[in-house]
Structures are given as C-alpha cells and as structure tokens.
N, C-alpha and C positions, 0 to 999 in steps of 0.2 A: 653200633657197638663204639664207633669212633666219638660219636656223641655223647655217650655215656661215661667214657673216659674222660672227656674234656670237662663235663660237668662235675665229676669227681676230683678232678684237679683243681678247679675254681673253689671248691668247697674246702679243700685242703689248704688252699692259699688263703682263704677267708679266716680260716681257723689259725693260721699263722701270724696273720696281720693282727687277731684280735688279741692272740697270746702276747705278742710283741707290744701291742698298745698297753696291754694290762701291765706289764713289767715296765716301760717306759713311765706310765703314769706312778706306778709304785715307786721308782726311782726317783721321781719328783717330789712325791710325799715324803719318802725317807730324807732326803736332802733338806727339804722345807722343815721337818720335825727336828733334825738334827742341827738346824741353823739356829734354833730357839734355847739350846742347850748351853748353859754357862759352865765355868769351872767349879768343880767341888773342891773341898779343903785339900785333899792330898794333891789334887791336880796342881794348885798354887805350889805346894812344897816340892812337888816333882818339877815343874816347869822352871823353878828358879834353884833348883839343885840344893834347896835348903834342908832337905831330909838326910840326916846321917853324918853329913860332912861340915865342916867350918865354912860356910859360904859368906863369911863377913866380907870378904875381898870382892866378892861378885856382886855388881850393882843389877837387881833384878833378874833379868835374863840376858844380861851382857856376860856371857860366859864364853870360855874358849872351848875346842874340841878337848884339849888336855883336862881341863875342867870336868867336861862331861865323861872322860874316861876315869878320872879319879873318883867320880861319884859312882860310875858303874862298878869299878873296883870294890868300893867299900860296900855298895848294896850286895854285890854277889858274894863276897866273903862273911859279912856281917848280918845280913838281913834275911835274905831269902832265896837268892840266886837267879831270881826272875828279873833280867835286865834286858832280854832281847826286845819284849814288848816297850820298854822305857826308852830304848836307844831309838826306837821308831817314833814313839810319843812325843818324847820332850823336845826335839829339834821342831816337830810339827806345831808344838804349843808354845813356841817361843815368843809369838806377838799375839797369839789368839787361840782360843780352843778350835774355832772353826775348820782350820786345815785338818786337825785330826778327826773331827767330826764328820766331815765330808769324806774322809778316808774310810771310817767305819760305814757310813751309810753305803759306799760302793761295795765294801765287804759283804755287808747284809744284803744288799741288792744280789750280788753273786752267788750267796749261800741259797736264797730263795730259787734262783735260777737252775742252781745244781739241784735243789730238792725237785724241783719240777721235772728235770730231766731224768732223775732216778724213778719218780712214780710214773712218768711216761714210758720209760723202759720196761719197768717190772710188773705194771698194772696196766691191764688191757682196757683203758677209758676212751672211748671215742670223743667225749666232750672235753678236749684240752684246755678250753678257756676256763670252763669251769674248775679244771684242776687248778690252774693258775691262781684264779680267784680264791679257790679254797685254801690253797696253802697261805696266801697273804691274809685272810681272814684269821687263820691260826695265830698271827702275830698279836692280834688283838685279844687273843686269849690269855697272853703272859699277864702275871699280876702286876699292879703298879709297883710294889716292893721290888720285884726281881727288875723290872724296868728302870726304875729311879737308881737302885743302888747297884745294879749289875752292869746295865748295858749304857746308860746315861752318864755314869761316872767313869769318866776316861782312864784313871788310873787303875780302876777294877775291871774294865772291860777289856 
C-alpha cells in the first residue's frame, strides 16, 4: 500500500513539473514575442503626451509628473475617461515600448495560469499538462487582426 502511494505521489510531482515547465516555456515565448513589437502610432502620441494638450514645451518624453497629470486631466474630462491604463503605460514607454510589453507578457502569463487553475478546479481532468498545453494552443486561435490591433497595440491593450 505504501509503495502504491509513493508511486502516485511521484506521478503527481511529475505532472507538476510538466505543468510548471510548460508555463515557464510559455512565459519565455511571450516575452520573446513581445520583444519584437514596436510602437504603434497612438503609442507615440501617448508616450510623448502629444494627444490632446499643447505639448510644444515638452521635448519628446522629457515631461514632468505635472505634465503627465495635466494630460491625464484633459483626457479624463475631454476624451474618454480611461486614464488608469495610460498612467501605467506612459511612464513605462518613456524610453522604450519594451517595459510595457514585458509587463503585458507577465499579465498574459498570469491570465493563462488563472485559466489553468479554474479548469483544474471545476473540471475533473487527470492530465494537467494537456490542459495547460491546450489553453496555450487556444492563444494561437486568435485572429491576426485581434492580435495586431488589440493585443500588440499598447494604447489599445
């Protein structure tokens, strides 16, 4: 009986190692993929605070916290009210789009891990590595248009 329990524990540990390995590899793929993404047109406008306010006194991304707050105030009251994402995104994109894309890749990895945990909790699958891989394969089912104009476009994602 003890030997059967040990074998079962070893099997569970192997599944854990497989699942962790799958998600580590997926995280590396996401970071590598997001490393190849450049700025879209709105990203330049947002990163330089040139949308909505007179930014002629700001040289590129050499703005102050006050400049960022003035931009956020204008966008909030005159554009659409969605400023929380911008207040996270804009400082990250000050010198390069990559810090934001790295942040986004980590968030995506977290979403996949949460999806895995939900499936594991509510569905009785005995092959957890297949579940993890299946969820990741679903990412490949997103259309190119959705990915290009929604996920890779920092100002829209």
